[in-house]
TORZALO-721948 format. One record per residue (C-alpha): residue number from 0; x, y, z; residue in three letters. Coordinates in pm, whole numbers. Example, Ala and Ser with C-alpha at 12.3 -4.5 7.8 and 13.67 -1.06 7.14 Angstrom:
BEGIN
<r nr="0" east="1230" north="-450" up="780" rest="ALA"/>
<r nr="1" east="1367" north="-106" up="714" rest="SER"/>
END
This chain:
BEGIN
<r nr="0" east="837" north="4202" up="-5152" rest="UNK"/>
<r nr="1" east="740" north="4143" up="-4762" rest="UNK"/>
<r nr="2" east="561" north="3789" up="-4815" rest="UNK"/>
<r nr="3" east="671" north="3580" up="-4520" rest="UNK"/>
<r nr="4" east="474" north="3655" up="-4168" rest="UNK"/>
<r nr="5" east="365" north="3460" up="-3913" rest="UNK"/>
<r nr="6" east="-42" north="3415" up="-4028" rest="UNK"/>
<r nr="7" east="-319" north="3390" up="-3771" rest="UNK"/>
<r nr="8" east="-488" north="3176" up="-4012" rest="UNK"/>
<r nr="9" east="-322" north="2839" up="-3867" rest="UNK"/>
<r nr="10" east="-412" north="2503" up="-4003" rest="UNK"/>
<r nr="11" east="-648" north="2412" up="-3738" rest="UNK"/>
<r nr="12" east="-842" north="2754" up="-3760" rest="UNK"/>
<r nr="13" east="-879" north="2648" up="-4129" rest="UNK"/>
<r nr="14" east="-962" north="2362" up="-4078" rest="UNK"/>
<r nr="15" east="-1276" north="2459" up="-3835" rest="UNK"/>
<r nr="16" east="-1399" north="2718" up="-4113" rest="UNK"/>
<r nr="17" east="-1390" north="2464" up="-4365" rest="UNK"/>
<r nr="18" east="-1575" north="2197" up="-4201" rest="UNK"/>
<r nr="19" east="-1855" north="2471" up="-4111" rest="UNK"/>
<r nr="20" east="-1860" north="2593" up="-4465" rest="UNK"/>
<r nr="21" east="-2116" north="2301" up="-4564" rest="UNK"/>
<r nr="22" east="-2382" north="2377" up="-4301" rest="UNK"/>
<r nr="23" east="-2394" north="2745" up="-4333" rest="UNK"/>
<r nr="24" east="-2479" north="2693" up="-4707" rest="UNK"/>
<r nr="25" east="-2725" north="2433" up="-4642" rest="UNK"/>
<r nr="26" east="-2900" north="2614" up="-4376" rest="UNK"/>
<r nr="27" east="-2870" north="2997" up="-4542" rest="UNK"/>
<r nr="28" east="-2704" north="3093" up="-4225" rest="UNK"/>
<r nr="29" east="-2452" north="3375" up="-4174" rest="UNK"/>
<r nr="30" east="-2076" north="3251" up="-4050" rest="UNK"/>
<r nr="31" east="-2116" north="3348" up="-3694" rest="UNK"/>
<r nr="32" east="-1854" north="3125" up="-3554" rest="UNK"/>
<r nr="33" east="-1574" north="3190" up="-3874" rest="UNK"/>
<r nr="34" east="-1624" north="3546" up="-3805" rest="UNK"/>
<r nr="35" east="-1560" north="3541" up="-3404" rest="UNK"/>
<r nr="36" east="-1275" north="3313" up="-3444" rest="UNK"/>
<r nr="37" east="-1143" north="3532" up="-3691" rest="UNK"/>
<r nr="38" east="-1167" north="3857" up="-3481" rest="UNK"/>
<r nr="39" east="-1023" north="3662" up="-3181" rest="UNK"/>
<r nr="40" east="-723" north="3581" up="-3385" rest="UNK"/>
<r nr="41" east="-657" north="3941" up="-3502" rest="UNK"/>
<r nr="42" east="-773" north="3876" up="-3868" rest="UNK"/>
<r nr="43" east="-1014" north="4179" up="-3910" rest="UNK"/>
<r nr="44" east="-725" north="4403" up="-3795" rest="UNK"/>
<r nr="45" east="-464" north="4256" up="-4034" rest="UNK"/>
<r nr="46" east="-420" north="4568" up="-4228" rest="UNK"/>
<r nr="47" east="-404" north="4791" up="-3951" rest="UNK"/>
<r nr="48" east="-41" north="4945" up="-3867" rest="UNK"/>
<r nr="49" east="119" north="4828" up="-3608" rest="UNK"/>
<r nr="50" east="121" north="5148" up="-3431" rest="UNK"/>
<r nr="51" east="-251" north="5172" up="-3485" rest="UNK"/>
<r nr="52" east="-280" north="4844" up="-3297" rest="UNK"/>
<r nr="53" east="-301" north="4618" up="-3611" rest="UNK"/>
<r nr="54" east="-79" north="4350" up="-3745" rest="UNK"/>
<r nr="55" east="66" north="4570" up="-4002" rest="UNK"/>
<r nr="56" east="-1" north="4318" up="-4332" rest="UNK"/>
<r nr="57" east="78" north="4467" up="-4686" rest="UNK"/>
<r nr="58" east="-228" north="4436" up="-4940" rest="UNK"/>
<r nr="59" east="-11" north="4172" up="-5088" rest="UNK"/>
<r nr="60" east="3" north="3977" up="-4796" rest="UNK"/>
<r nr="61" east="-342" north="4009" up="-4725" rest="UNK"/>
<r nr="62" east="-417" north="3899" up="-5084" rest="UNK"/>
<r nr="63" east="-232" north="3596" up="-4997" rest="UNK"/>
<r nr="64" east="-407" north="3505" up="-4685" rest="UNK"/>
<r nr="65" east="-795" north="3590" up="-4860" rest="UNK"/>
<r nr="66" east="-659" north="3328" up="-5117" rest="UNK"/>
<r nr="67" east="-606" north="3083" up="-4856" rest="UNK"/>
<r nr="68" east="-926" north="3169" up="-4651" rest="UNK"/>
<r nr="69" east="-1153" north="3132" up="-4985" rest="UNK"/>
<r nr="70" east="-1002" north="2755" up="-5031" rest="UNK"/>
<r nr="71" east="-1171" north="2678" up="-4694" rest="UNK"/>
<r nr="72" east="-1443" north="2860" up="-4715" rest="UNK"/>
<r nr="73" east="-1554" north="3091" up="-5033" rest="UNK"/>
<r nr="74" east="-1868" north="3275" up="-4841" rest="UNK"/>
<r nr="75" east="-1663" north="3352" up="-4547" rest="UNK"/>
<r nr="76" east="-1381" north="3503" up="-4740" rest="UNK"/>
<r nr="77" east="-1615" north="3736" up="-4948" rest="UNK"/>
<r nr="78" east="-1804" north="3870" up="-4675" rest="UNK"/>
<r nr="79" east="-1433" north="3928" up="-4473" rest="UNK"/>
<r nr="80" east="-1348" north="4127" up="-4793" rest="UNK"/>
<r nr="81" east="-1583" north="4404" up="-4750" rest="UNK"/>
<r nr="82" east="-1450" north="4520" up="-4398" rest="UNK"/>
<r nr="83" east="-1051" north="4462" up="-4509" rest="UNK"/>
<r nr="84" east="-1139" north="4683" up="-4798" rest="UNK"/>
<r nr="85" east="-1235" north="4936" up="-4599" rest="UNK"/>
<r nr="86" east="-918" north="4916" up="-4327" rest="UNK"/>
<r nr="87" east="-711" north="4843" up="-4664" rest="UNK"/>
<r nr="88" east="-855" north="5183" up="-4819" rest="UNK"/>
<r nr="89" east="-741" north="5378" up="-4489" rest="UNK"/>
<r nr="90" east="-451" north="5221" up="-4473" rest="UNK"/>
<r nr="91" east="-362" north="5346" up="-4832" rest="UNK"/>
<r nr="92" east="-446" north="5690" up="-4751" rest="UNK"/>
<r nr="93" east="-276" north="5677" up="-4420" rest="UNK"/>
<r nr="94" east="74" north="5556" up="-4567" rest="UNK"/>
<r nr="95" east="1" north="5828" up="-4851" rest="UNK"/>
<r nr="96" east="4" north="6117" up="-4577" rest="UNK"/>
<r nr="97" east="-434" north="6164" up="-4573" rest="UNK"/>
<r nr="98" east="-537" north="6080" up="-4231" rest="UNK"/>
<r nr="99" east="-918" north="6126" up="-4274" rest="UNK"/>
<r nr="100" east="-985" north="5768" up="-4258" rest="UNK"/>
<r nr="101" east="-736" north="5697" up="-3962" rest="UNK"/>
<r nr="102" east="-1063" north="5677" up="-3736" rest="UNK"/>
<r nr="103" east="-1135" north="5335" up="-3963" rest="UNK"/>
<r nr="104" east="-805" north="5162" up="-3861" rest="UNK"/>
<r nr="105" east="-888" north="5301" up="-3486" rest="UNK"/>
<r nr="106" east="-1229" north="5158" up="-3507" rest="UNK"/>
<r nr="107" east="-1095" north="4846" up="-3665" rest="UNK"/>
<r nr="108" east="-821" north="4786" up="-3373" rest="UNK"/>
<r nr="109" east="-1122" north="4834" up="-3118" rest="UNK"/>
<r nr="110" east="-1297" north="4513" up="-3297" rest="UNK"/>
<r nr="111" east="-1559" north="4722" up="-3495" rest="UNK"/>
<r nr="112" east="-1669" north="4559" up="-3834" rest="UNK"/>
<r nr="113" east="-1688" north="4790" up="-4156" rest="UNK"/>
<r nr="114" east="-1925" north="4734" up="-4427" rest="UNK"/>
<r nr="115" east="-1998" north="4837" up="-4755" rest="UNK"/>
<r nr="116" east="-2288" north="5004" up="-4865" rest="UNK"/>
<r nr="117" east="-2221" north="5123" up="-5235" rest="UNK"/>
<r nr="118" east="-2421" north="4910" up="-5420" rest="UNK"/>
<r nr="119" east="-2773" north="5010" up="-5603" rest="UNK"/>
<r nr="120" east="-3002" north="4853" up="-5790" rest="UNK"/>
<r nr="121" east="-2987" north="4996" up="-6166" rest="UNK"/>
<r nr="122" east="-2707" north="5197" up="-6063" rest="UNK"/>
<r nr="123" east="-2407" north="5036" up="-6328" rest="UNK"/>
<r nr="124" east="-2203" north="5404" up="-6263" rest="UNK"/>
<r nr="125" east="-2140" north="5227" up="-5922" rest="UNK"/>
<r nr="126" east="-1914" north="5492" up="-5745" rest="UNK"/>
<r nr="127" east="-1944" north="5745" up="-5990" rest="UNK"/>
<r nr="128" east="-2289" north="5850" up="-5914" rest="UNK"/>
<r nr="129" east="-2601" north="5726" up="-5654" rest="UNK"/>
<r nr="130" east="-2943" north="5733" up="-5597" rest="UNK"/>
<r nr="131" east="-2923" north="5749" up="-5249" rest="UNK"/>
<r nr="132" east="-3036" north="6108" up="-5142" rest="UNK"/>
<r nr="133" east="-2790" north="6289" up="-4929" rest="UNK"/>
<r nr="134" east="-2911" north="6564" up="-4742" rest="UNK"/>
<r nr="135" east="-2708" north="6825" up="-4563" rest="UNK"/>
<r nr="136" east="-2776" north="6874" up="-4180" rest="UNK"/>
<r nr="137" east="-2722" north="7229" up="-4004" rest="UNK"/>
<r nr="138" east="-2448" north="7104" up="-3818" rest="UNK"/>
<r nr="139" east="-2223" north="6980" up="-4131" rest="UNK"/>
<r nr="140" east="-2356" north="6610" up="-4125" rest="UNK"/>
<r nr="141" east="-2558" north="6430" up="-4381" rest="UNK"/>
<r nr="142" east="-2882" north="6232" up="-4371" rest="UNK"/>
<r nr="143" east="-2912" north="5954" up="-4630" rest="UNK"/>
<r nr="144" east="-3249" north="5825" up="-4766" rest="UNK"/>
<r nr="145" east="-3196" north="5524" up="-4994" rest="UNK"/>
<r nr="146" east="-3179" north="5105" up="-5061" rest="UNK"/>
<r nr="147" east="-2848" north="4980" up="-5089" rest="UNK"/>
<r nr="148" east="-2822" north="4602" up="-5202" rest="UNK"/>
<r nr="149" east="-2516" north="4313" up="-5147" rest="UNK"/>
<r nr="150" east="-2449" north="4462" up="-4793" rest="UNK"/>
<r nr="151" east="-2237" north="4197" up="-4701" rest="UNK"/>
<r nr="152" east="-2203" north="4106" up="-4336" rest="UNK"/>
<r nr="153" east="-2533" north="4255" up="-4283" rest="UNK"/>
<r nr="154" east="-2596" north="4031" up="-3923" rest="UNK"/>
<r nr="155" east="-2292" north="4140" up="-3786" rest="UNK"/>
<r nr="156" east="-2126" north="4504" up="-3909" rest="UNK"/>
<r nr="157" east="-2111" north="4786" up="-3635" rest="UNK"/>
<r nr="158" east="-1981" north="5019" up="-3895" rest="UNK"/>
<r nr="159" east="-2144" north="5086" up="-4246" rest="UNK"/>
<r nr="160" east="-1949" north="5334" up="-4515" rest="UNK"/>
<r nr="161" east="-2201" north="5451" up="-4739" rest="UNK"/>
<r nr="162" east="-2222" north="5728" up="-5012" rest="UNK"/>
<r nr="163" east="-2519" north="5934" up="-5145" rest="UNK"/>
<r nr="164" east="-2599" north="6246" up="-5381" rest="UNK"/>
<r nr="165" east="-2631" north="6601" up="-5265" rest="UNK"/>
<r nr="166" east="-2869" north="6766" up="-5512" rest="UNK"/>
<r nr="167" east="-2967" north="7062" up="-5259" rest="UNK"/>
<r nr="168" east="-2609" north="7273" up="-5199" rest="UNK"/>
<r nr="169" east="-2463" north="7573" up="-5332" rest="UNK"/>
<r nr="170" east="-2198" north="7379" up="-5504" rest="UNK"/>
<r nr="171" east="-2456" north="7064" up="-5583" rest="UNK"/>
<r nr="172" east="-2429" north="6801" up="-5728" rest="UNK"/>
<r nr="173" east="-2179" north="6601" up="-5488" rest="UNK"/>
<r nr="174" east="-2153" north="6243" up="-5412" rest="UNK"/>
<r nr="175" east="-2098" north="6248" up="-5011" rest="UNK"/>
<r nr="176" east="-1896" north="5964" up="-4855" rest="UNK"/>
<r nr="177" east="-1962" north="5888" up="-4467" rest="UNK"/>
<r nr="178" east="-1978" north="5645" up="-4178" rest="UNK"/>
<r nr="179" east="-2239" north="5542" up="-3986" rest="UNK"/>
<r nr="180" east="-2292" north="5369" up="-3679" rest="UNK"/>
<r nr="181" east="-2533" north="5028" up="-3651" rest="UNK"/>
<r nr="182" east="-2729" north="5215" up="-3367" rest="UNK"/>
<r nr="183" east="-2808" north="5469" up="-3605" rest="UNK"/>
<r nr="184" east="-3205" north="5570" up="-3631" rest="UNK"/>
<r nr="185" east="-3354" north="5497" up="-3967" rest="UNK"/>
<r nr="186" east="-3139" north="5165" up="-4059" rest="UNK"/>
<r nr="187" east="-3364" north="4845" up="-4151" rest="UNK"/>
<r nr="188" east="-3172" north="4586" up="-4278" rest="UNK"/>
<r nr="189" east="-3428" north="4314" up="-4474" rest="UNK"/>
<r nr="190" east="-3367" north="3972" up="-4436" rest="UNK"/>
<r nr="191" east="-3382" north="3882" up="-4811" rest="UNK"/>
<r nr="192" east="-3070" north="3657" up="-4872" rest="UNK"/>
<r nr="193" east="-3172" north="3367" up="-5034" rest="UNK"/>
<r nr="194" east="-2890" north="3318" up="-5343" rest="UNK"/>
<r nr="195" east="-2793" north="3035" up="-5555" rest="UNK"/>
<r nr="196" east="-2414" north="3078" up="-5404" rest="UNK"/>
<r nr="197" east="-2200" north="3271" up="-5123" rest="UNK"/>
<r nr="198" east="-2519" north="3222" up="-4913" rest="UNK"/>
<r nr="199" east="-2301" north="3236" up="-4582" rest="UNK"/>
<r nr="200" east="-2190" north="3603" up="-4654" rest="UNK"/>
<r nr="201" east="-2599" north="3713" up="-4597" rest="UNK"/>
<r nr="202" east="-2557" north="4012" up="-4770" rest="UNK"/>
<r nr="203" east="-2883" north="4168" up="-4717" rest="UNK"/>
<r nr="204" east="-3066" north="4464" up="-4836" rest="UNK"/>
<r nr="205" east="-3022" north="4796" up="-4640" rest="UNK"/>
<r nr="206" east="-3312" north="5055" up="-4638" rest="UNK"/>
<r nr="207" east="-3201" north="5417" up="-4523" rest="UNK"/>
<r nr="208" east="-3428" north="5655" up="-4407" rest="UNK"/>
<r nr="209" east="-3287" north="5970" up="-4341" rest="UNK"/>
<r nr="210" east="-2986" north="5830" up="-4167" rest="UNK"/>
<r nr="211" east="-2798" north="6084" up="-4003" rest="UNK"/>
<r nr="212" east="-2380" north="6127" up="-4022" rest="UNK"/>
<r nr="213" east="-2209" north="6321" up="-3783" rest="UNK"/>
<r nr="214" east="-1977" north="6606" up="-3940" rest="UNK"/>
<r nr="215" east="-1677" north="6409" up="-3796" rest="UNK"/>
<r nr="216" east="-1747" north="6108" up="-4013" rest="UNK"/>
<r nr="217" east="-1837" north="6269" up="-4346" rest="UNK"/>
<r nr="218" east="-1484" north="6218" up="-4511" rest="UNK"/>
<r nr="219" east="-1571" north="6317" up="-4887" rest="UNK"/>
<r nr="220" east="-1753" north="6514" up="-5097" rest="UNK"/>
<r nr="221" east="-1682" north="6460" up="-5495" rest="UNK"/>
<r nr="222" east="-1823" north="6606" up="-5827" rest="UNK"/>
<r nr="223" east="-2036" north="6294" up="-5956" rest="UNK"/>
<r nr="224" east="-1854" north="6090" up="-6233" rest="UNK"/>
<r nr="225" east="-1489" north="5973" up="-6264" rest="UNK"/>
<r nr="226" east="-1266" north="6113" up="-5988" rest="UNK"/>
<r nr="227" east="-894" north="6142" up="-5964" rest="UNK"/>
<r nr="228" east="-979" north="6135" up="-5582" rest="UNK"/>
<r nr="229" east="-712" north="5926" up="-5420" rest="UNK"/>
<r nr="230" east="-1033" north="5775" up="-5190" rest="UNK"/>
<r nr="231" east="-1183" north="5635" up="-5529" rest="UNK"/>
<r nr="232" east="-855" north="5496" up="-5647" rest="UNK"/>
<r nr="233" east="-803" north="5301" up="-5299" rest="UNK"/>
<r nr="234" east="-1159" north="5158" up="-5306" rest="UNK"/>
<r nr="235" east="-1126" north="5032" up="-5671" rest="UNK"/>
<r nr="236" east="-749" north="4917" up="-5607" rest="UNK"/>
<r nr="237" east="-838" north="4747" up="-5294" rest="UNK"/>
<r nr="238" east="-1177" north="4618" up="-5406" rest="UNK"/>
<r nr="239" east="-1070" north="4435" up="-5751" rest="UNK"/>
<r nr="240" east="-757" north="4268" up="-5557" rest="UNK"/>
<r nr="241" east="-927" north="4148" up="-5259" rest="UNK"/>
<r nr="242" east="-1191" north="4023" up="-5467" rest="UNK"/>
<r nr="243" east="-967" north="3847" up="-5685" rest="UNK"/>
<r nr="244" east="-776" north="3676" up="-5406" rest="UNK"/>
<r nr="245" east="-1098" north="3528" up="-5305" rest="UNK"/>
<r nr="246" east="-1159" north="3376" up="-5691" rest="UNK"/>
<r nr="247" east="-779" north="3261" up="-5669" rest="UNK"/>
<r nr="248" east="-828" north="3093" up="-5384" rest="UNK"/>
<r nr="249" east="-1170" north="2932" up="-5527" rest="UNK"/>
<r nr="250" east="-981" north="2805" up="-5850" rest="UNK"/>
<r nr="251" east="-697" north="2695" up="-5596" rest="UNK"/>
<r nr="252" east="-930" north="2452" up="-5391" rest="UNK"/>
<r nr="253" east="-1132" north="2311" up="-5763" rest="UNK"/>
<r nr="254" east="-810" north="2218" up="-5883" rest="UNK"/>
<r nr="255" east="-691" north="2026" up="-5540" rest="UNK"/>
<r nr="256" east="-1058" north="1859" up="-5557" rest="UNK"/>
<r nr="257" east="-978" north="1762" up="-5927" rest="UNK"/>
<r nr="258" east="-648" north="1616" up="-5844" rest="UNK"/>
<r nr="259" east="-792" north="1389" up="-5548" rest="UNK"/>
<r nr="260" east="-1073" north="1263" up="-5796" rest="UNK"/>
<r nr="261" east="-858" north="1190" up="-6016" rest="UNK"/>
<r nr="262" east="-643" north="964" up="-5817" rest="UNK"/>
<r nr="263" east="-954" north="804" up="-5614" rest="UNK"/>
<r nr="264" east="-1179" north="738" up="-5952" rest="UNK"/>
<r nr="265" east="-1125" north="416" up="-6121" rest="UNK"/>
<r nr="266" east="-1232" north="288" up="-6458" rest="UNK"/>
<r nr="267" east="-1404" north="-36" up="-6504" rest="UNK"/>
<r nr="268" east="-1323" north="-62" up="-6862" rest="UNK"/>
<r nr="269" east="-924" north="-64" up="-6788" rest="UNK"/>
<r nr="270" east="-899" north="-130" up="-6459" rest="UNK"/>
<r nr="271" east="-666" north="183" up="-6397" rest="UNK"/>
<r nr="272" east="-719" north="490" up="-6178" rest="UNK"/>
<r nr="273" east="-860" north="831" up="-6365" rest="UNK"/>
<r nr="274" east="-564" north="986" up="-6308" rest="UNK"/>
<r nr="275" east="-403" north="731" up="-6595" rest="UNK"/>
<r nr="276" east="-693" north="827" up="-6837" rest="UNK"/>
<r nr="277" east="-512" north="1120" up="-7096" rest="UNK"/>
<r nr="278" east="-842" north="1303" up="-7122" rest="UNK"/>
<r nr="279" east="-837" north="1346" up="-6739" rest="UNK"/>
<r nr="280" east="-467" north="1461" up="-6730" rest="UNK"/>
<r nr="281" east="-572" north="1696" up="-7025" rest="UNK"/>
<r nr="282" east="-854" north="1863" up="-6820" rest="UNK"/>
<r nr="283" east="-666" north="1884" up="-6507" rest="UNK"/>
<r nr="284" east="-328" north="2059" up="-6699" rest="UNK"/>
<r nr="285" east="-526" north="2294" up="-6848" rest="UNK"/>
<r nr="286" east="-739" north="2441" up="-6570" rest="UNK"/>
<r nr="287" east="-345" north="2418" up="-6386" rest="UNK"/>
<r nr="288" east="-263" north="2643" up="-6673" rest="UNK"/>
<r nr="289" east="-512" north="2907" up="-6652" rest="UNK"/>
<r nr="290" east="-471" north="2902" up="-6252" rest="UNK"/>
<r nr="291" east="-110" north="2934" up="-6261" rest="UNK"/>
<r nr="292" east="-140" north="3252" up="-6457" rest="UNK"/>
<r nr="293" east="-332" north="3452" up="-6184" rest="UNK"/>
<r nr="294" east="-78" north="3418" up="-5922" rest="UNK"/>
<r nr="295" east="183" north="3663" up="-6062" rest="UNK"/>
<r nr="296" east="-41" north="3900" up="-6178" rest="UNK"/>
<r nr="297" east="-237" north="3910" up="-5842" rest="UNK"/>
<r nr="298" east="141" north="3976" up="-5669" rest="UNK"/>
<r nr="299" east="249" north="4223" up="-5885" rest="UNK"/>
<r nr="300" east="-59" north="4447" up="-5896" rest="UNK"/>
<r nr="301" east="-108" north="4411" up="-5485" rest="UNK"/>
<r nr="302" east="295" north="4520" up="-5468" rest="UNK"/>
<r nr="303" east="295" north="4792" up="-5708" rest="UNK"/>
<r nr="304" east="-10" north="4931" up="-5515" rest="UNK"/>
<r nr="305" east="142" north="4898" up="-5177" rest="UNK"/>
<r nr="306" east="478" north="5085" up="-5317" rest="UNK"/>
<r nr="307" east="296" north="5344" up="-5481" rest="UNK"/>
<r nr="308" east="409" north="5237" up="-5796" rest="UNK"/>
<r nr="309" east="309" north="5482" up="-6097" rest="UNK"/>
<r nr="310" east="88" north="5263" up="-6340" rest="UNK"/>
<r nr="311" east="-58" north="5584" up="-6467" rest="UNK"/>
<r nr="312" east="-404" north="5519" up="-6710" rest="UNK"/>
<r nr="313" east="-306" north="5169" up="-6715" rest="UNK"/>
<r nr="314" east="-395" north="5105" up="-6385" rest="UNK"/>
<r nr="315" east="-760" north="5076" up="-6388" rest="UNK"/>
<r nr="316" east="-694" north="4868" up="-6681" rest="UNK"/>
<r nr="317" east="-504" north="4657" up="-6501" rest="UNK"/>
<r nr="318" east="-710" north="4626" up="-6210" rest="UNK"/>
<r nr="319" east="-1031" north="4528" up="-6416" rest="UNK"/>
<r nr="320" east="-833" north="4282" up="-6621" rest="UNK"/>
<r nr="321" east="-747" north="4106" up="-6332" rest="UNK"/>
<r nr="322" east="-1060" north="4087" up="-6178" rest="UNK"/>
<r nr="323" east="-1207" north="3936" up="-6492" rest="UNK"/>
<r nr="324" east="-958" north="3688" up="-6550" rest="UNK"/>
<r nr="325" east="-970" north="3549" up="-6177" rest="UNK"/>
<r nr="326" east="-1347" north="3524" up="-6160" rest="UNK"/>
<r nr="327" east="-1351" north="3386" up="-6538" rest="UNK"/>
<r nr="328" east="-1037" north="3112" up="-6471" rest="UNK"/>
<r nr="329" east="-1194" north="3032" up="-6120" rest="UNK"/>
<r nr="330" east="-1521" north="2926" up="-6341" rest="UNK"/>
<r nr="331" east="-1312" north="2713" up="-6588" rest="UNK"/>
<r nr="332" east="-1136" north="2586" up="-6308" rest="UNK"/>
<r nr="333" east="-1431" north="2422" up="-6139" rest="UNK"/>
<r nr="334" east="-1591" north="2332" up="-6472" rest="UNK"/>
<r nr="335" east="-1279" north="2086" up="-6521" rest="UNK"/>
<r nr="336" east="-1284" north="1992" up="-6191" rest="UNK"/>
<r nr="337" east="-1660" north="1892" up="-6212" rest="UNK"/>
<r nr="338" east="-1575" north="1676" up="-6540" rest="UNK"/>
<r nr="339" east="-1330" north="1505" up="-6393" rest="UNK"/>
<r nr="340" east="-1511" north="1436" up="-6037" rest="UNK"/>
<r nr="341" east="-1813" north="1282" up="-6279" rest="UNK"/>
<r nr="342" east="-2163" north="1237" up="-6128" rest="UNK"/>
<r nr="343" east="-2014" north="1255" up="-5774" rest="UNK"/>
<r nr="344" east="-2003" north="1640" up="-5795" rest="UNK"/>
<r nr="345" east="-2331" north="1680" up="-5895" rest="UNK"/>
<r nr="346" east="-2451" north="1567" up="-5532" rest="UNK"/>
<r nr="347" east="-2536" north="1885" up="-5326" rest="UNK"/>
<r nr="348" east="-2314" north="1749" up="-5055" rest="UNK"/>
<r nr="349" east="-2010" north="1797" up="-5275" rest="UNK"/>
<r nr="350" east="-1779" north="2043" up="-5238" rest="UNK"/>
<r nr="351" east="-1715" north="2081" up="-5552" rest="UNK"/>
<r nr="352" east="-2109" north="2113" up="-5576" rest="UNK"/>
<r nr="353" east="-2086" north="2433" up="-5369" rest="UNK"/>
<r nr="354" east="-1794" north="2597" up="-5538" rest="UNK"/>
<r nr="355" east="-1990" north="2555" up="-5869" rest="UNK"/>
<r nr="356" east="-2259" north="2775" up="-5734" rest="UNK"/>
<r nr="357" east="-2000" north="3029" up="-5494" rest="UNK"/>
<r nr="358" east="-1798" north="3065" up="-5839" rest="UNK"/>
<r nr="359" east="-2122" north="3232" up="-6032" rest="UNK"/>
<r nr="360" east="-2103" north="3511" up="-5773" rest="UNK"/>
<r nr="361" east="-1777" north="3665" up="-5942" rest="UNK"/>
<r nr="362" east="-1962" north="3782" up="-6254" rest="UNK"/>
<r nr="363" east="-2171" north="4013" up="-6024" rest="UNK"/>
<r nr="364" east="-1900" north="4207" up="-5860" rest="UNK"/>
<r nr="365" east="-1814" north="4531" up="-5970" rest="UNK"/>
<r nr="366" east="-1637" north="4554" up="-6282" rest="UNK"/>
<r nr="367" east="-1854" north="4349" up="-6457" rest="UNK"/>
<r nr="368" east="-1757" north="4166" up="-6798" rest="UNK"/>
<r nr="369" east="-1931" north="4490" up="-7011" rest="UNK"/>
<r nr="370" east="-1733" north="4783" up="-6772" rest="UNK"/>
<r nr="371" east="-1427" north="4546" up="-6795" rest="UNK"/>
<r nr="372" east="-1416" north="4564" up="-7190" rest="UNK"/>
<r nr="373" east="-1527" north="4885" up="-7237" rest="UNK"/>
<r nr="374" east="-1253" north="5008" up="-7003" rest="UNK"/>
<r nr="375" east="-976" north="4805" up="-7187" rest="UNK"/>
<r nr="376" east="-1155" north="4930" up="-7515" rest="UNK"/>
<r nr="377" east="-1119" north="5287" up="-7402" rest="UNK"/>
<r nr="378" east="-746" north="5263" up="-7315" rest="UNK"/>
<r nr="379" east="-671" north="5147" up="-7627" rest="UNK"/>
<r nr="380" east="-893" north="5311" up="-7836" rest="UNK"/>
<r nr="381" east="-987" north="5640" up="-7679" rest="UNK"/>
<r nr="382" east="-1332" north="5705" up="-7633" rest="UNK"/>
<r nr="383" east="-1629" north="5676" up="-7808" rest="UNK"/>
<r nr="384" east="-1717" north="5986" up="-8020" rest="UNK"/>
<r nr="385" east="-2003" north="6151" up="-7900" rest="UNK"/>
END
């Protein structure tokens, strides 16, 4: 285990990020200042190997850093995750002898910012199919036409990882994965992010109209459906682990706020502070028990992925389980913290009020609860008979 690092997330930087979070949320504004400071500190190249100009962090170390960032500003951490997932995927392939995404690592070291254009309205197959058309070009590139939703980092990304379905080539159908630049003609970003929570992420809808990816940035053509390709596993593992880290951070912050509130509030009836109330103590203890169960799971999965441990068929069950538990536990801990804080948490200016809204986003990230339970049931019972 190689956890100890000299973090770029200093206490002073996290304090500034924490102080800006309410304003971003209130004004439904992008976290421009946060991103600039994180980029300047080198955070966006944390997962890039040192010999390629990065900080050389492991996925396990990155998960710890993302939990710390989420405690300060959940929406900032969630949006930055998308760039980190791409660099994590490229690092994973690089570490396993596959250089097909080394250009992502070089781009990130040079300051480029990556975003994901994966999610599509109504496409619950996620990476296993696409409603976006991928049309082959004579030079070996592809032109993509379709609509992507939840494109975090919309105001700032400079590189967009996307995929679509090729239905016309001789070996069709094929899912085509590629990267395009922001300057590529045909990209339209709708300013339609006006949500309940995670507002600073500005995960706008992205419309693609014959957006061309050059042949050297087309890095996979895969059959639709579940795939054993290392790219798919790397995307899935990095996404689920880093998403889980964000919600671990939210839960930890909510627990801190619950403890602070219990010490600060008093009872006129008893004359004692609320930390002496058995009901309050039970709520906080139960929240802590839920929270304490997550770190060991996060560490174990991230460490095993870093080390190339073969969990076989259990990998997907374990990854979706971690994501489900981290998001559900975070919501439970926030609920308990709100109950402890009382009416003050109902104010729109309360940090707990913001966490209460932010934590709801956990249910919308892949894998959702239906998919999680289907995956685990299949692992235990086998597939449903056709």
